[in-house]
KOLMARDO-742614 format. One record per residue (C-alpha): residue number from 0; x, y, z. Coordinates in Angstrom, 2 decimals. Example, Ala and Ser with C-alpha at 12.3 -4.5 7.8 and 13.67 -1.06 7.14 Angstrom:
<sites>
0, 12.30, -4.50, 7.80
1, 13.67, -1.06, 7.14
</sites>
This chain:
<sites>
0, -15.15, -4.46, 20.60
1, -17.07, -6.41, 23.16
2, -14.15, -8.49, 24.44
3, -10.39, -8.92, 24.46
4, -10.79, -11.92, 22.14
5, -12.68, -9.87, 19.55
6, -10.11, -7.07, 19.73
7, -7.20, -9.52, 19.35
8, -8.85, -11.23, 16.36
9, -9.36, -7.85, 14.73
10, -5.80, -6.70, 15.51
11, -4.14, -9.81, 14.06
12, -6.57, -10.05, 11.11
13, -8.06, -13.36, 12.23
14, -11.63, -14.45, 11.65
15, -13.42, -14.62, 15.02
16, -15.10, -17.98, 15.67
17, -18.90, -18.26, 15.47
18, -20.72, -17.58, 18.72
19, -21.79, -21.22, 18.96
20, -18.15, -22.29, 18.99
21, -17.19, -19.65, 21.54
22, -19.84, -21.11, 23.82
23, -18.04, -24.49, 23.65
24, -14.84, -22.89, 24.95
25, -16.40, -21.46, 28.08
26, -15.63, -22.99, 31.47
27, -17.38, -22.30, 34.73
28, -14.37, -20.22, 35.80
29, -13.36, -19.09, 32.32
30, -10.01, -19.92, 30.71
31, -8.33, -17.77, 28.04
32, -6.23, -20.78, 26.99
33, -9.43, -22.28, 25.57
34, -9.98, -19.25, 23.36
35, -6.55, -19.46, 21.75
36, -6.72, -23.25, 21.48
37, -10.08, -22.97, 19.74
38, -8.88, -20.29, 17.33
39, -5.74, -22.27, 16.50
40, -7.63, -25.53, 15.88
41, -10.06, -23.65, 13.63
42, -7.11, -22.31, 11.64
43, -5.55, -25.79, 11.46
44, -8.85, -27.23, 10.25
45, -8.89, -24.55, 7.55
46, -5.33, -25.49, 6.56
47, -6.31, -29.16, 6.38
48, -9.18, -28.28, 4.04
49, -6.68, -26.46, 1.78
50, -3.95, -29.08, 2.21
51, -0.95, -28.96, 4.52
52, 2.23, -27.83, 2.84
53, 4.88, -30.36, 1.84
54, 8.46, -29.28, 1.26
55, 11.89, -30.64, 0.39
56, 14.07, -31.49, 3.36
57, 17.43, -33.21, 3.67
58, 16.86, -36.61, 5.28
59, 19.44, -38.85, 6.92
60, 18.25, -42.43, 7.10
61, 19.53, -45.99, 7.01
62, 18.06, -47.82, 4.00
63, 18.39, -51.35, 2.55
64, 19.30, -49.68, -0.76
65, 21.22, -46.59, -1.83
66, 19.26, -43.40, -2.25
67, 20.86, -40.06, -2.85
68, 24.42, -40.37, -1.55
69, 26.05, -42.58, 1.04
70, 26.84, -40.71, 4.25
71, 30.43, -41.88, 4.76
72, 30.73, -39.56, 7.75
73, 28.56, -41.88, 9.86
74, 29.34, -45.14, 8.09
75, 31.17, -47.56, 10.39
76, 31.92, -50.93, 8.84
77, 30.89, -53.69, 11.20
78, 29.04, -51.26, 13.47
79, 26.18, -50.08, 11.26
80, 22.89, -51.94, 11.28
81, 23.14, -55.06, 9.18
82, 21.77, -54.59, 5.68
83, 21.21, -50.82, 6.07
84, 23.23, -48.14, 4.33
85, 23.31, -44.62, 5.87
86, 22.03, -42.31, 3.13
87, 21.54, -38.57, 2.81
88, 18.94, -37.34, 0.33
89, 16.27, -34.72, -0.37
90, 12.69, -35.86, 0.16
91, 9.32, -34.16, -0.38
92, 7.82, -34.49, 3.10
93, 5.25, -33.01, 5.45
94, 7.99, -32.37, 8.02
95, 8.46, -28.66, 7.25
96, 9.37, -25.87, 9.67
97, 5.83, -24.44, 9.52
98, 4.28, -27.80, 10.40
99, 6.80, -28.36, 13.19
100, 5.72, -25.06, 14.76
101, 2.05, -26.02, 14.47
102, 2.54, -29.49, 15.96
103, 4.72, -28.19, 18.80
104, 2.20, -25.50, 19.73
105, -0.74, -27.91, 19.60
106, 1.18, -30.36, 21.84
107, 1.80, -27.57, 24.38
108, -1.89, -26.64, 24.35
109, -2.97, -30.28, 24.66
110, -0.86, -30.63, 27.83
111, -2.46, -27.57, 29.44
112, -5.74, -26.97, 31.24
113, -8.45, -27.11, 28.58
114, -12.12, -27.91, 28.62
115, -12.91, -31.48, 27.45
116, -14.54, -30.24, 24.22
117, -11.56, -28.11, 23.20
118, -9.07, -30.81, 24.23
119, -10.79, -33.31, 21.90
120, -10.64, -30.76, 19.10
121, -6.90, -30.20, 19.67
122, -6.21, -33.95, 19.60
123, -8.17, -34.32, 16.35
124, -6.01, -31.59, 14.80
125, -2.82, -33.22, 16.10
126, -3.66, -36.49, 14.34
127, -2.85, -34.82, 11.01
128, 0.77, -34.18, 12.11
129, 1.96, -37.75, 12.84
130, 4.60, -37.49, 10.09
131, 5.96, -34.21, 11.51
132, 8.92, -34.25, 13.93
133, 8.02, -33.17, 17.45
134, 10.06, -30.09, 18.34
135, 9.50, -27.37, 20.89
136, 8.71, -24.15, 19.02
137, 11.45, -21.58, 19.54
138, 12.32, -18.13, 18.23
139, 14.86, -19.85, 15.96
140, 12.13, -21.96, 14.35
141, 10.04, -18.86, 13.68
142, 13.05, -17.05, 12.20
143, 13.65, -20.01, 9.87
144, 10.14, -19.68, 8.44
145, 10.00, -17.60, 5.29
146, 6.55, -16.72, 4.01
147, 6.12, -16.75, 0.24
148, 3.33, -17.35, -2.24
149, 3.42, -21.10, -1.49
150, 2.92, -20.86, 2.28
151, 1.32, -17.41, 2.72
152, -1.92, -19.11, 3.79
153, -0.10, -20.33, 6.94
154, 0.36, -16.76, 8.25
155, -2.76, -16.56, 10.51
156, -1.98, -19.94, 12.10
157, 1.67, -18.99, 12.71
158, 0.55, -15.68, 14.21
159, -1.67, -17.57, 16.64
160, 1.20, -19.94, 17.50
161, 3.40, -16.97, 18.35
162, 0.62, -15.49, 20.50
163, 0.19, -18.76, 22.39
164, 3.91, -19.14, 23.02
165, 4.58, -15.52, 23.99
166, 1.55, -15.08, 26.21
167, 1.22, -18.41, 28.02
168, 1.62, -17.96, 31.76
169, 1.94, -20.14, 34.82
170, -0.64, -22.58, 36.15
171, -1.86, -21.21, 39.46
172, -4.08, -22.95, 41.97
173, -6.19, -20.15, 43.45
174, -8.87, -22.26, 45.07
175, -11.03, -25.14, 43.94
176, -10.59, -24.35, 40.25
177, -7.23, -24.68, 38.47
178, -6.77, -22.74, 35.22
179, -3.94, -21.62, 32.95
180, -2.68, -18.06, 33.10
181, -2.54, -16.11, 29.87
182, -1.18, -12.64, 29.26
183, -2.07, -10.36, 26.37
184, 0.21, -7.43, 25.63
185, -2.71, -5.03, 25.37
186, -0.46, -2.21, 24.17
187, 0.55, -4.34, 21.15
188, -3.03, -5.49, 20.53
189, -4.35, -1.92, 20.68
190, -1.57, -0.64, 18.41
191, -2.17, -3.35, 15.78
192, -5.96, -2.92, 15.96
193, -5.60, 0.82, 15.39
194, -3.30, 0.22, 12.40
195, -5.78, -2.22, 10.89
196, -8.71, 0.19, 11.35
197, -6.73, 2.85, 9.47
198, -5.75, 0.44, 6.67
199, -9.32, -0.84, 6.29
200, -10.73, 2.67, 5.97
201, -7.97, 4.53, 4.12
202, -6.31, 1.76, 2.10
203, -3.07, -0.10, 2.76
204, -1.07, 2.11, 0.41
205, -2.02, 5.22, 2.38
206, -1.05, 3.92, 5.82
207, 2.60, 3.26, 6.75
208, 3.09, 1.57, 10.11
209, 6.37, 1.79, 12.04
210, 8.00, 3.77, 9.23
211, 11.57, 4.67, 10.35
212, 12.85, 8.23, 9.82
213, 16.61, 8.68, 10.13
214, 17.29, 12.03, 8.46
215, 14.74, 14.39, 10.06
216, 16.78, 15.07, 13.20
217, 20.44, 15.69, 12.34
218, 23.62, 16.52, 14.21
219, 24.75, 19.97, 13.03
220, 27.73, 20.42, 15.35
221, 29.98, 18.39, 17.60
222, 31.02, 14.78, 17.83
223, 30.04, 11.98, 17.67
224, 27.50, 12.43, 14.88
225, 25.01, 10.03, 16.44
226, 21.98, 9.46, 14.17
227, 18.52, 9.91, 15.69
228, 15.80, 7.56, 14.44
229, 12.11, 7.72, 15.31
230, 9.21, 5.50, 14.21
231, 5.65, 6.80, 14.53
232, 3.03, 4.08, 14.88
233, 1.25, 5.20, 11.70
234, 1.74, 7.90, 9.09
235, -1.04, 8.58, 6.59
236, -0.30, 9.67, 3.04
237, 3.10, 9.68, 1.28
238, 5.77, 8.53, 3.72
239, 8.06, 11.46, 2.84
240, 5.35, 14.11, 3.19
241, 2.56, 12.57, 5.29
242, -0.82, 14.20, 5.81
243, -1.29, 12.89, 9.35
244, 0.56, 11.05, 12.13
245, -1.44, 8.68, 14.35
246, 0.08, 7.17, 17.50
247, -1.58, 4.59, 19.76
248, -1.32, 4.95, 23.55
249, -2.78, 2.14, 25.63
250, -3.14, 3.96, 28.95
251, -5.62, 6.21, 30.70
252, -5.87, 9.39, 28.60
253, -5.73, 11.66, 31.65
254, -3.59, 11.49, 34.75
255, -4.70, 12.75, 38.13
256, -2.81, 14.55, 40.85
257, -3.77, 16.81, 43.73
258, -4.15, 19.75, 41.33
259, -6.61, 18.01, 39.02
260, -6.49, 16.19, 35.66
261, -3.77, 16.54, 33.03
262, -2.83, 14.96, 29.73
263, 0.42, 13.00, 29.60
264, 3.12, 15.58, 28.94
265, 5.62, 13.00, 27.69
266, 3.13, 11.85, 25.03
267, 2.54, 15.43, 23.90
268, 6.31, 16.05, 23.68
269, 6.63, 12.97, 21.47
270, 3.69, 13.98, 19.24
271, 4.94, 17.57, 18.80
272, 8.39, 16.20, 17.85
273, 6.80, 14.02, 15.17
274, 4.69, 16.93, 13.95
275, 7.63, 19.33, 13.72
276, 9.94, 16.77, 12.08
277, 7.40, 15.59, 9.47
278, 5.42, 18.82, 8.99
279, 2.04, 17.18, 9.61
280, -0.53, 17.27, 12.43
281, -0.36, 14.44, 14.96
282, -3.11, 12.50, 16.73
283, -2.73, 10.55, 19.98
284, -5.37, 7.83, 20.34
285, -6.19, 6.39, 23.78
286, -8.84, 3.88, 24.90
287, -11.77, 5.59, 26.55
288, -11.86, 5.31, 30.34
289, -15.00, 6.95, 31.63
290, -15.07, 10.47, 30.22
291, -14.37, 10.82, 26.50
292, -11.54, 13.13, 25.42
293, -11.18, 15.10, 22.17
294, -8.91, 18.12, 22.55
295, -6.49, 19.84, 20.15
296, -3.22, 21.53, 21.12
297, -1.12, 23.95, 19.04
298, 2.48, 25.13, 19.42
299, 4.44, 27.17, 16.87
300, 2.15, 26.05, 14.07
301, 2.35, 22.36, 15.02
302, -0.94, 20.71, 15.95
303, -1.57, 17.65, 18.12
304, -4.99, 16.19, 18.80
305, -5.76, 13.88, 21.74
306, -8.85, 11.70, 21.46
307, -10.29, 8.48, 22.84
308, -12.10, 5.49, 21.31
309, -14.60, 3.29, 23.09
310, -13.40, -0.33, 22.88
311, -16.69, -1.58, 24.32
312, -18.38, -0.48, 21.08
313, -17.18, -0.20, 17.50
314, -15.06, 2.84, 18.30
315, -11.92, 1.75, 16.45
316, -13.75, 1.29, 13.15
317, -15.40, 4.69, 13.58
318, -12.06, 6.39, 14.25
319, -10.91, 6.84, 10.61
320, -14.00, 8.94, 9.87
321, -12.97, 11.28, 12.70
322, -9.46, 11.52, 11.28
323, -10.31, 11.92, 7.60
324, -11.23, 15.59, 7.97
325, -7.88, 16.32, 9.65
326, -6.01, 14.38, 6.97
327, -7.83, 16.17, 4.14
328, -7.13, 19.59, 5.67
329, -3.46, 18.71, 5.99
330, -3.29, 17.40, 2.40
331, -4.99, 20.54, 1.05
332, -2.59, 22.77, 3.01
333, 0.39, 20.94, 1.47
334, -0.97, 21.32, -2.06
335, -1.34, 25.09, -1.70
</sites>
């Protein structure tokens, strides 16, 4: 991966924009807000080409005729607008929760520090949402959105909206150039990119991400019988009897102290716990920082491998080939 933008697009399964469009987003001082604004407007343009989703919503409106049912709860004789009857009815409208999230996010981007080219693109996209109520996107709005076969094509755009809203920072004046702050959770991006690389190479059915295990560590004596749950980042193979456990660690693979270099003990403890509980070898994957690392540890028959991938190249996509041999050996051992 040559850049954070490319890694994020890969992690969230978004199509990266063509290089010519990326060039349009560049400012003299650089502004990550332009990158997300460009990606979101590209997704909105794709949605417009497919057709924005309409949906049924309950509407409350004063009409010169009766539609649906009269809303007697707000009807005040002598006080209501002359000639209008307050009605409540279902209408097939563009004002859906998904479109409210899109409009609200585009409005927030349009009010920020963007290059003139990207700002014009955002305003062109906003023109398609004039019939959508302006609401500030909130966690509640996202929780009210249910993806199904009718609106599944909105998923990339909604993912970008969540990224924009969760990562937007403060505007800071640090000199002659004013630009928006933007914060990527690189641990999340790295974790999702690793999971996608495994799914692409080994198949979605063979990779289980964030699979919870509640019965592998049990209380055998004493009270209270508190359950212990753990969730490896990825398990490969059948979830009950996996072939391999792969955990992402976005940190330097080695720590330094006055005695020299060491691996992170706490990460090894975690990996050996997974390996012992699930009966499969574990792999800890770190981004490469200078020297590459590929070392295997063993304890009481449990194996943990620590290796690094180079994010400046195509290291993530090459990773599954390095892991396949370990997974095959584990699968063969289980079949014996």
